C-alpha positions in Angstrom: -15.0 18.8 -7.1 -15.4 16.0 -9.7 -13.4 12.9 -10.4 -12.1 14.6 -13.5 -10.9 17.6 -11.4 -9.0 15.2 -9.2 -7.7 13.1 -12.0 -6.2 16.2 -13.8 -4.2 17.0 -10.6 -2.5 13.6 -10.3 1.1 13.8 -11.2 2.7 11.1 -13.3 5.1 9.7 -10.6 6.3 6.9 -12.8 7.5 9.4 -15.4 8.8 12.1 -13.0 10.4 9.9 -10.4 14.1 9.6 -10.8 15.2 6.5 -9.0 19.0 6.4 -9.1 20.7 4.1 -6.6 22.2 6.0 -3.8 20.0 9.1 -4.3 18.3 10.8 -1.4 14.9 12.2 -2.4 12.8 14.8 -0.6 9.4 13.3 0.2 7.3 16.1 -1.0 4.2 16.6 1.0 5.7 14.8 4.0 7.5 17.6 5.7 11.0 16.7 6.7 11.0 13.2 5.3 13.8 12.1 3.0 14.2 8.7 1.4 17.4 6.9 0.4 17.0 4.9 -2.8 19.0 1.7 -2.2 17.0 -0.8 -4.1 16.0 -0.1 -7.7 13.1 -2.6 -7.8 11.2 -0.7 -5.1 9.6 1.6 -7.6 6.1 0.4 -6.6 6.6 1.5 -3.0 7.9 4.9 -4.2 4.9 5.5 -6.4 2.3 4.1 -3.9 3.8 6.2 -1.1 3.5 9.4 -3.3 -0.1 8.5 -4.2 -1.1 8.1 -0.5 0.6 11.4 0.2 -1.2 13.0 -2.7 -4.6 11.7 -1.6 -4.0 13.3 1.8 -3.6 16.7 0.2 -6.9 16.7 -1.8 -9.7 18.0 0.4 -12.3 16.1 -1.6 -10.4 12.9 -0.6 -10.4 13.6 3.1 -10.9 10.6 5.4 -9.6 7.1 5.6 -7.2 5.9 2.9 -6.7 2.5 1.4 -4.2 1.4 -1.3 -3.8 -1.9 -3.1 -0.6 -2.8 -4.9 1.3 -5.8 -6.2 4.0 -4.5 -3.8 6.2 -7.4 -2.7 7.0 -11.0 -3.5 7.5 -11.4 0.2 3.8 -11.5 0.7 3.7 -14.6 -1.4 6.2 -16.2 0.9 4.1 -15.3 3.9 0.6 -16.0 2.6 0.9 -17.8 -0.7 -1.3 -17.0 -3.7 -4.5 -17.4 -1.7 -4.7 -14.5 0.8 -4.0 -10.8 0.5 -1.8 -9.2 3.2 -3.4 -6.3 5.1 -1.4 -3.7 6.9 -2.3 -0.5 8.8 -1.8 1.4 12.1 -5.4 2.3 12.8 -7.0 -0.9 14.2 -10.5 0.3 13.7 -9.9 1.0 10.0 -8.1 -2.3 9.5 -10.9 -4.2 11.2 -13.5 -2.5 8.9 -11.5 -3.5 5.9 -11.2 -7.1 7.1 -14.9 -7.2 7.9 -15.7 -6.0 4.4 -13.4 -8.6 2.9 -15.2 -11.3 4.9 -18.6 -10.1 3.7 -17.2 -9.9 0.1 -15.8 -13.4 0.3 -12.2 -12.3 -0.3 -9.4 -13.9 1.8 -7.3 -11.3 3.6 -5.1 -11.5 6.7 -3.6 -8.7 8.8 0.2 -8.8 9.2 2.0 -6.9 12.0 3.2 -3.3 11.7 5.1 -3.1 15.0 7.4 -0.2 15.8 10.4 -2.6 15.8 10.1 -3.1 12.0 10.9 0.6 11.5 14.5 0.0 12.3 14.7 -2.3 9.3 14.1 0.6 6.8 16.1 3.3 8.5 18.9 4.9 6.5 22.2 6.4 7.7 21.8 9.3 5.3 18.0 9.9 5.1 14.9 9.4 7.2 13.8 6.2 5.3 15.4 3.6 3.1 13.2 2.4 0.2 13.7 -1.2 1.3 13.9 -3.0 4.7 16.0 -5.8 3.3 15.1 -9.5 2.8 13.3 -10.3 6.0 9.9 -9.0 6.7 9.8 -7.4 3.3 6.0 -7.3 3.0 5.8 -5.6 6.3 8.5 -3.0 5.8 7.3 -2.3 2.2 3.8 -1.5 3.6 5.1 0.5 6.5 7.2 2.6 4.1 4.0 3.6 2.3 2.3 4.2 5.7 4.9 6.8 6.6 3.4 9.0 3.9 -0.1 8.6 5.4 0.9 10.5 8.5 -1.9 10.4 11.1 -4.6 9.7 8.5 -6.2 6.2 9.0 -4.6 4.1 6.2 -4.6 0.5 5.1 -2.4 -1.2 2.5 -3.5 -4.3 0.6 -0.5 -6.3 -0.8 -2.1 -8.2 -3.7 1.1 -9.5 -5.2 0.0 -13.1 -4.5 -3.7 -12.8 -5.2 -3.7 -10.7 -8.4 -3.5 -13.8 -10.6 -5.0 -17.3 -10.4 -3.2 -20.2 -12.1 -6.2 -22.4 -11.8 -10.0 -22.1 -11.7 -12.0 -22.3 -8.5 -15.7 -22.4 -7.9 -15.6 -18.8 -6.8 -13.1 -17.3 -9.5 -11.9 -17.8 -13.0 -8.3 -18.6 -14.0 -6.2 -15.5 -14.8 -6.5 -11.9 -13.4 -8.6 -12.0 -10.2 -9.4 -8.4 -9.4 -8.8 -9.5 -5.8 -9.7 -6.7 -3.5 -12.3 -5.0 -5.8 -15.3 -6.6 -4.1 -13.9 -5.5 -0.7 -13.5 -1.9 -1.9 -17.0 -1.9 -3.4 -18.4 -3.1 -0.1 -16.5 -0.5 1.8 -17.8 2.2 -0.5 -21.4 1.1 -0.7 -21.8 0.3 3.1 -19.6 3.2 4.3 -20.7 4.6 7.7 -18.4 7.4 8.9 
């Protein structure tokens, strides 16, 4: 299977996703999961969760998963515009991503994904709500995506704070940073199953 074969199978979630406040959506590919749409701005988490679920379904993409998204402004509150938030349930995979970031010279920090946070994005009419509220927003946004990874090792990089630099540094230009790309390249080129 080639990249083009996979690319041709990717649905256009942004076009097809109908996010009406109060709607309950079936989380296709995640048997039994439903999500309650209670916050209209949470489109990124809805699309990212579907992409993680889609990647699990493609045999050629079997194995550990990683996604990077400008998911939450809450990660800016927690880490500022300097460090990317890293989330994941599989500690070995999280540690590999953090080690790759260290080698690549990209600042990343693991934030918690404890079971107690799941209560924040529960819904009274569906399995999940598409927001966990104001507090712990970076954590609950990432965990929402993780629900669609199932038991597949998965890591989420919240690059909302690190995607853009307002000033130049010796190690990066002003403007779009591409933060996370060097880490991903290192993971791909030095991958050992």
